[in-house]
Every structure is written in structure tokens, then in C-alpha cells.
N, C-alpha and C positions, 0 to 999 in steps of 0.2 A: 504494500500500500504506500502510495506517495504521501509524504508529509509536507505540510505547508510551513515554510519558514516565517519568522516574525516580520521580515521586511517584504515579503512577497504579496503583491496585490491579489485580492480575491479573484479578479478577472483572469489573471494568469493561472492561478491554481485551478480554476474551473475549466480552462481550456485544455489542460493536459493532465488532469487528475488521474486518468486511467492509462496514460502513456508515459513510460518511464525512460525512454531513450530519445536521443536526438534524431536518430534514423526513423523511429516510429512517428515522431512529430512531423518530419519532412514528408513521410508517406501520407499522413493525414492531410497536410496542406496540398500536396500534389493531387490527391484524389478529389479534394474539394475544388481545386482549380479545373480539373477535367470535367467534373459534374457541372460546374458553373458554365463552362463552354457548351456542354450538352444542353443546358437549359435555355440557351438563346433560341428564340422561336424561329428556327431556320426556315419554317414554312412561309413565314412572312418576309424573311430576308431574301430568299430565293424561291419565288413563287413558280408554280407550274411544273415542278419536278416530282413525279410520283414516288421515286425511291426515297426522296427526302421525307415525304409524308409517312412512309412506312418505318423509317429508322428513327426519326426525331418526332416524338409524340407530343412534345410541348408546343402549344400554340398561342401562348401569351407571355408577357414579360415578367409575370409574378415570381416564378421560381428564380429566374436570373437575378432579379432585384433583391430577393431575400438571401441569395448565396453570396453576394458581394460583401455585406457586413461580416458574414461568417469567415470568409477567407481573410479579410482584413484583421479580424479579431485573432485568428490563429497565427497569422504572420506577426502581429504586434506582440503577442504572447511569446512566440518563438524568439523574437529579437530581444525581449526583456530578459529571458532566461540566458541567452547568449551573452548579454552585456552585464548582467548582475549576479549570475550564479553559474555554477557548472552543472552539467547534466548528471555528473556523479553525485553532487550534493542534492540533486532533485530526488534521488531514490531514497 
């Protein structure tokens, strides 16, 4: 279980409370970026392509807009740990 240090903000702790390694945090951020790109409503961006309608099921900007703050939050938390603690202290 990850322990919160006395100087660690709550938003940093909540971002990576179940991830204990730098590599795991980078994987989480990478997957969130890929999902954010998937959530672009490609049907509206490139209309008239049937294969796009079958692969990309999102047809509005809601998911994309919700994912942007998540990616920013994870990235800011990642940078805070890099600058203020070590990943070994995190465990």
C-alpha cells in the first residue's frame, strides 16, 4: 500500500495511490492519452467514411473534453513526484 507523505498534496496521492512505480505511472498516462485521441469524434472530423463509423463509436465531444483534465491531472501529479520525491520513497 502506498503511503502519503506529510508534504504530498492530496491530488497527487489520489492520482497514483494504487500505482507504485514510475513505469506504471507512465503507462497510465500513455493509455489515457491514447483513449483521449480515440474519443475525438472522428465521424464529425472526417465525414462520409464508413470504416470510421465502425471503428470510432464516439460521436460527440463529451468524452474528449472530460479526458483532457484527467490527462493533465496525471501529468501534473507525475511531475510533482519527479520534482519533490523519489519513486522509491513513494512505496
